[in-house]
C-alpha positions in Angstrom: 184.7 101.8 77.9 185.7 104.6 75.4 183.1 103.3 73.0 180.4 103.4 75.7 181.3 107.1 76.5 181.1 108.1 72.9 177.8 106.4 72.4 176.3 107.9 75.5 177.6 111.4 74.6 175.9 111.1 71.2 172.8 110.0 72.9 172.8 113.0 75.2 173.4 115.4 72.3 170.5 113.9 70.4 168.4 114.1 73.6 169.2 117.8 74.1 168.2 118.6 70.6 164.9 116.8 71.0 164.3 118.5 74.3 164.6 121.9 72.6 162.0 120.8 69.9 159.6 119.4 72.4 160.0 122.5 74.6 158.8 124.9 71.9 155.3 125.8 71.0 152.4 126.6 73.3 154.2 126.5 76.6 153.6 122.8 77.2 149.8 122.8 76.8 149.0 119.7 74.8 145.4 120.8 74.3 144.2 117.4 75.6 141.5 117.0 78.2 141.9 115.8 81.8 145.7 116.5 81.5 146.3 113.5 79.3 148.3 113.6 76.1 145.8 111.3 74.2 143.0 113.2 72.4 140.4 111.0 74.1 141.8 111.9 77.6 143.1 108.3 78.2 146.7 107.9 79.5 149.5 107.5 77.1 151.9 104.9 78.6 155.4 104.2 77.4 157.0 101.1 78.7 160.6 99.8 78.4 159.6 96.1 77.6 156.6 94.0 76.8 156.6 92.8 80.4 155.8 96.3 81.7 153.5 96.6 78.8 151.5 93.6 79.7 151.1 95.0 83.3 149.9 98.3 81.9 147.4 96.7 79.5 146.1 94.5 82.3 145.6 97.6 84.4 143.5 99.2 81.7 145.9 101.3 79.6 145.0 101.3 75.9 147.7 103.5 74.3 151.0 101.7 75.0 154.3 102.2 73.4 157.0 99.6 73.9 160.6 100.8 73.6 162.7 97.6 73.8 161.9 95.0 71.1 160.9 91.6 72.3 163.9 90.1 70.7 166.2 91.9 73.2 166.1 89.6 76.3 168.4 91.8 78.4 166.9 95.3 78.4 170.0 97.2 79.7 171.8 96.1 76.5 169.4 98.2 74.3 170.5 101.5 72.8 167.6 104.0 72.8 166.8 105.5 69.4 165.5 109.0 68.5 162.0 107.6 68.1 162.1 106.2 71.6 162.9 109.7 72.9 160.0 111.2 70.9 157.6 108.6 72.3 158.7 109.3 75.9 158.1 113.1 75.3 154.5 112.4 74.5 153.8 110.0 77.4 151.8 110.6 80.6 153.5 107.6 82.3 156.8 105.8 81.7 157.0 102.3 83.2 160.4 100.7 83.9 162.0 98.1 86.1 165.0 98.7 88.5 167.3 96.5 86.4 166.9 98.8 83.4 169.2 101.7 84.5 168.8 103.8 81.4 165.0 104.3 81.9 165.4 107.4 84.0 167.9 108.8 81.6 165.4 108.4 78.8 162.8 110.5 80.5 165.2 113.2 81.6 166.9 113.4 78.2 163.6 113.7 76.3 162.4 116.6 78.6 159.3 114.6 79.3 156.8 115.6 82.0 155.7 112.0 82.3 155.4 110.3 85.6 158.2 107.7 86.0 156.8 104.5 87.5 158.9 101.7 88.8 157.2 98.3 88.3 157.9 95.1 90.3 158.4 92.7 87.4 157.5 89.3 89.0 155.0 86.9 87.6 154.1 85.6 91.0 150.3 85.7 90.9 149.8 87.8 94.1 152.4 90.3 93.1 151.0 90.7 89.6 147.5 91.5 91.0 149.0 94.0 93.4 150.8 95.8 90.6 147.8 95.8 88.3 145.6 97.3 91.0 148.2 99.9 91.8 148.6 100.9 88.1 144.9 100.9 87.6 144.5 103.4 90.4 147.4 105.5 88.9 145.9 105.5 85.4 142.3 106.0 86.6 141.3 102.7 85.1 140.4 100.8 88.3 137.3 99.1 86.8 139.3 97.7 83.9 142.0 96.5 86.3 139.5 94.7 88.5 137.9 93.1 85.5 141.2 91.7 84.3 142.1 90.5 87.7 138.9 88.5 87.9 139.6 86.9 84.6 143.2 86.2 85.7 142.1 84.5 88.9 139.8 82.2 86.9 142.5 81.3 84.4 145.2 80.8 87.0 143.1 78.5 89.1 142.3 76.4 86.1 145.9 76.2 85.0 147.2 75.4 88.5 144.7 72.6 88.9 145.5 71.2 85.5 149.3 71.1 86.3 148.8 69.6 89.7 146.6 66.9 88.0 149.7 65.9 86.1 151.9 65.3 89.1 153.7 61.9 88.7 152.1 59.4 91.1 149.9 62.2 92.4 152.8 63.7 94.4 154.3 67.2 94.0 157.6 66.9 92.2 160.9 68.1 93.9 161.9 71.2 92.0 164.9 73.6 91.9 164.2 77.0 90.5 166.1 80.0 89.1 165.3 83.0 91.3 163.1 84.7 88.7 161.0 81.6 87.9 159.9 80.6 91.4 156.4 81.9 90.3 156.1 78.9 88.0 156.9 76.5 90.8 154.0 78.1 92.7 151.8 77.6 89.7 152.6 73.9 89.7 151.8 73.6 93.4 155.5 72.8 94.3 157.8 74.5 96.7 161.4 74.7 95.5 163.9 72.9 97.6 166.5 75.3 96.4 167.1 78.2 94.1 170.0 79.5 92.0 171.1 82.5 89.9 171.1 84.9 88.4 174.8 84.0 88.2 175.9 80.6 87.0 175.8 77.8 89.4 179.1 77.3 91.3 180.6 73.8 92.0 179.4 74.1 95.7 175.8 75.0 94.6 175.9 72.2 92.1 176.7 69.7 94.8 174.2 71.1 97.2 171.3 71.3 94.7 172.0 67.9 93.2 172.0 66.3 96.6 168.3 67.3 97.0 167.5 65.0 94.0 165.2 67.3 92.1 163.0 66.0 89.4 162.7 69.4 87.7 164.9 72.4 87.2 162.9 75.5 86.3 165.2 77.6 84.2 164.8 81.3 83.1 164.8 81.3 79.4 166.0 84.9 79.3 169.0 84.3 81.5 169.9 80.7 80.9 173.4 79.5 81.7 173.0 76.2 80.0 172.3 72.9 81.7 172.1 73.7 85.4 172.5 70.3 87.0 174.2 68.0 84.5 174.2 64.3 85.5 171.6 64.9 88.2 168.8 63.2 86.2 166.5 66.3 86.6 164.6 67.6 83.6 165.2 71.2 82.8 162.1 73.2 82.0 162.5 76.5 80.1 160.2 79.2 81.6 159.5 82.4 79.6 158.8 85.5 81.6 158.2 88.1 78.9 154.8 88.4 77.1 154.6 88.7 73.4 154.0 91.7 71.3 150.3 91.5 72.0 151.1 92.4 75.6 148.9 89.6 76.9 150.2 88.2 80.2 148.0 85.1 80.4 149.8 83.2 77.6 152.9 83.4 79.8 151.1 81.2 82.4 149.5 78.9 79.8 153.0 78.3 78.2 154.5 77.6 81.6 151.7 75.2 82.5 152.2 73.4 79.2 156.0 73.1 79.7 155.5 71.8 83.2 153.1 69.2 82.2 155.3 68.1 79.4 158.2 67.7 81.8 156.1 65.7 84.1 155.3 63.3 81.3 151.8 64.6 80.6 150.6 65.8 77.3 
């Protein structure tokens, strides 16, 4: 606990210094048009992770700065650096998720005038489209958001049909899913008979879920607690939620579809 207080105190001291620097000059006038910090008038978006970044890109944002490296699976564990604060100070929008408690502190410490936007990070297709449309309206990039959504609908329908074509015996498999990977069950056309997490499965849950005789366990690659239902005969499928550094959300669905097909015995 003492170490955490020291680290946070250093962080605040650095933040205050940066705030003084960013507060000097021409009274906050960036000289950009349309109130945007980018020279071409397009919104400058800072996001905590590649997941928010992919949502922003899908919504039409072009200038996106990701704070937390992709290698850090649990965002709250990340220690913000001076360069992170500098980036926030130049942003029009800062996107974060509720489970990233330091996000608000980053904006406040940097003295940024950016709009802090909470994003519902869920790869459920309907929720993704709702968030992309909302962000597109916020960014003033509604046309780009609508174009992406149309391409997403086409790709999603293709992948879902492909996975359902791999059902063993033509029947939807019985699945158990981690709470943050239910979207992948939906992609496969299956309805989970039970969910678990984010905490480790308790003995009582183990007995209850195993009794449902699932064929697949859809595990969250970023919060895995190991083999979820040992000795149940179920195949555990690793589902990745976070996009790569290219901030492209579609590969997340392509990879999930490939893993599901593999688990169902299809190539």
